[in-house]
C-alpha positions as CSV (number, residue, x, y, z in Angstrom):
1,M,-147.0,-9.1,-13.6
2,T,-146.5,-12.5,-15.2
3,D,-143.9,-13.1,-18.0
4,E,-146.8,-13.5,-20.5
5,E,-148.3,-10.2,-19.4
6,L,-144.9,-8.6,-19.8
7,L,-144.5,-10.0,-23.2
8,I,-147.9,-8.6,-24.3
9,E,-146.9,-5.2,-22.8
10,F,-143.7,-5.3,-24.7
11,A,-145.4,-6.3,-28.0
12,L,-147.9,-3.5,-27.7
13,T,-145.2,-1.0,-26.9
14,R,-143.2,-2.2,-29.9
15,M,-146.2,-1.8,-32.1
16,D,-146.6,1.8,-31.0
17,N,-142.8,2.5,-31.6
18,P,-141.7,0.4,-34.6
19,G,-138.5,2.2,-35.2
20,L,-137.0,1.5,-31.8
21,D,-134.6,-1.4,-31.0
22,L,-135.4,-4.0,-28.3
23,E,-133.6,-2.2,-25.5
24,E,-135.3,1.1,-26.2
25,V,-138.7,-0.7,-26.2
26,A,-137.8,-2.4,-22.9
27,T,-136.9,1.0,-21.5
28,L,-140.3,2.4,-22.5
29,V,-142.0,-0.7,-20.9
30,V,-140.2,-0.2,-17.6
31,R,-141.2,3.5,-17.6
32,R,-144.9,2.7,-18.4
33,V,-145.4,0.0,-15.8
34,G,-144.5,2.2,-12.8
35,P,-142.3,1.9,-9.8
36,E,-143.8,-1.2,-8.2
37,H,-143.3,-3.3,-11.3
38,M,-139.9,-1.8,-11.9
39,L,-138.8,-2.8,-8.4
40,D,-140.1,-6.3,-9.0
41,F,-138.4,-6.6,-12.4
42,A,-135.1,-5.4,-10.9
43,A,-135.3,-7.9,-8.0
44,R,-136.1,-10.8,-10.3
45,N,-133.2,-9.8,-12.5
46,L,-130.7,-9.5,-9.7
47,A,-131.9,-12.9,-8.2
48,E,-131.4,-14.5,-11.6
49,R,-127.9,-13.1,-11.8
50,G,-127.1,-14.0,-8.2
51,E,-126.3,-10.4,-7.3
52,L,-127.3,-8.5,-4.2
53,R,-127.2,-5.0,-5.6
54,G,-127.5,-3.2,-8.9
55,A,-129.0,-0.2,-10.5
56,L,-132.8,-0.3,-10.2
57,F,-133.8,1.0,-13.6
58,G,-131.0,-0.8,-15.6
59,S,-131.8,-4.1,-13.8
60,A,-135.5,-3.8,-14.6
61,V,-134.8,-3.1,-18.3
62,E,-132.4,-6.1,-18.4
63,H,-135.2,-8.3,-16.9
64,V,-137.6,-7.2,-19.6
65,L,-135.1,-8.0,-22.3
66,R,-134.3,-11.4,-20.7
67,V,-138.0,-12.4,-20.6
68,V,-138.7,-11.2,-24.1
69,L,-135.7,-13.0,-25.6
70,T,-136.3,-16.2,-23.6
71,L,-140.0,-16.4,-24.6
72,R,-139.2,-15.6,-28.3
73,G,-137.3,-18.9,-28.4
74,P,-134.2,-19.7,-30.4
75,S,-133.3,-17.6,-33.4
76,D,-133.2,-19.3,-36.8
């Protein structure tokens, strides 16, 4: 899944759940995309952080948040 596809998935999930904060939406995205994407997200996050091990689900959620916040650009 590309970062752009991930951002679209995040946006659609957020539209379906407007009352949730960003981390809760990222959690739903990770649950929706399935185990293969979760593993990929976690691996990318750990590589970005320069770590060899970490919690799978938490690392995947952190990757989703990192991508969303990076692609959103600087805040005003």
